[in-house]
C-alpha positions in Angstrom: 0.0 0.0 0.0 1.3 3.4 -0.9 1.3 6.1 1.7 0.0 9.6 0.7 1.7 12.7 2.0 0.1 16.1 1.5 2.4 19.1 1.5 1.2 22.1 3.4 0.9 24.1 0.1 -1.4 21.4 -1.3 -3.6 21.4 1.8 -3.9 25.2 1.7 -4.8 25.2 -2.0 -7.4 22.4 -1.5 -9.0 24.4 1.3 -9.1 27.6 -0.8 -10.6 25.7 -3.8 -13.0 23.6 -1.7 -11.5 20.3 -3.0 -11.8 17.7 -0.3 -9.1 15.1 0.6 -11.5 12.3 -0.6 -11.6 13.8 -4.1 -7.8 14.0 -4.3 -7.5 10.4 -3.0 -10.0 9.3 -5.7 -8.0 11.2 -8.3 -4.9 9.2 -7.5 -6.9 6.0 -8.2 -8.9 7.1 -11.2 -7.6 10.3 -12.8 -6.0 10.6 -16.2 -2.3 11.3 -16.2 -2.0 14.2 -18.6 1.7 15.0 -18.2 4.4 12.6 -17.1 7.6 13.9 -15.6 9.2 10.5 -15.1 12.7 11.8 -15.7 12.5 14.5 -12.9 14.8 14.1 -10.0 15.0 13.3 -7.2 11.4 11.9 -7.6 9.4 11.4 -10.8 6.2 13.3 -10.8 3.0 13.6 -12.8 0.0 15.9 -13.5 -3.4 14.4 -13.1 -6.8 15.6 -14.3 -9.9 14.8 -12.2 -13.3 16.3 -11.7 -15.4 17.4 -8.8 -18.8 17.2 -10.4 -18.3 19.0 -13.7 -15.5 21.2 -12.3 -12.0 20.1 -13.4 -9.0 20.2 -11.2 -5.4 19.2 -11.5 -3.2 17.3 -9.0 0.6 17.4 -9.1 2.2 14.4 -7.5 5.6 13.0 -6.9 6.4 9.3 -6.4 9.0 7.8 -4.1 8.9 4.2 -5.0 11.6 3.2 -2.4 9.4 4.6 0.4 6.2 3.5 -1.3 5.0 7.1 -0.9 3.0 9.5 -3.1 3.4 13.2 -2.3 0.6 15.7 -3.3 2.5 18.8 -4.3 -0.4 21.0 -5.3 -4.0 20.9 -6.3 -5.4 23.6 -8.6 -8.2 24.6 -10.9 -6.9 24.8 -14.5 -7.0 28.3 -16.0 -9.2 28.1 -19.2 -6.9 30.7 -20.8 -3.9 28.3 -20.5 -5.6 25.0 -21.2 -7.7 23.7 -24.1 -11.4 23.0 -23.5 -10.6 19.4 -22.4 -8.2 20.7 -19.7 -5.8 17.9 -20.9 -3.6 20.0 -23.2 -1.9 23.3 -22.8 -2.7 26.0 -25.3 
């Protein structure tokens, strides 16, 4: 089982955007990976797209496989001026 660590920044952003922990946990299980940063060091990371109802949100995670840990770096609402309508591709 992978442990989930929430950075303080992520918790603050989740609170500001009214995205509950349960939605972020579900995103880890079901969300689409829209950007993969596997080559990043020291830990590979990825950008996930999920939804709270019809409202899209992105989750940035990093993976520490040795510790079996996923860190939630931030959670944000994608800016429609920077993302295509599907919120999967940058403009």
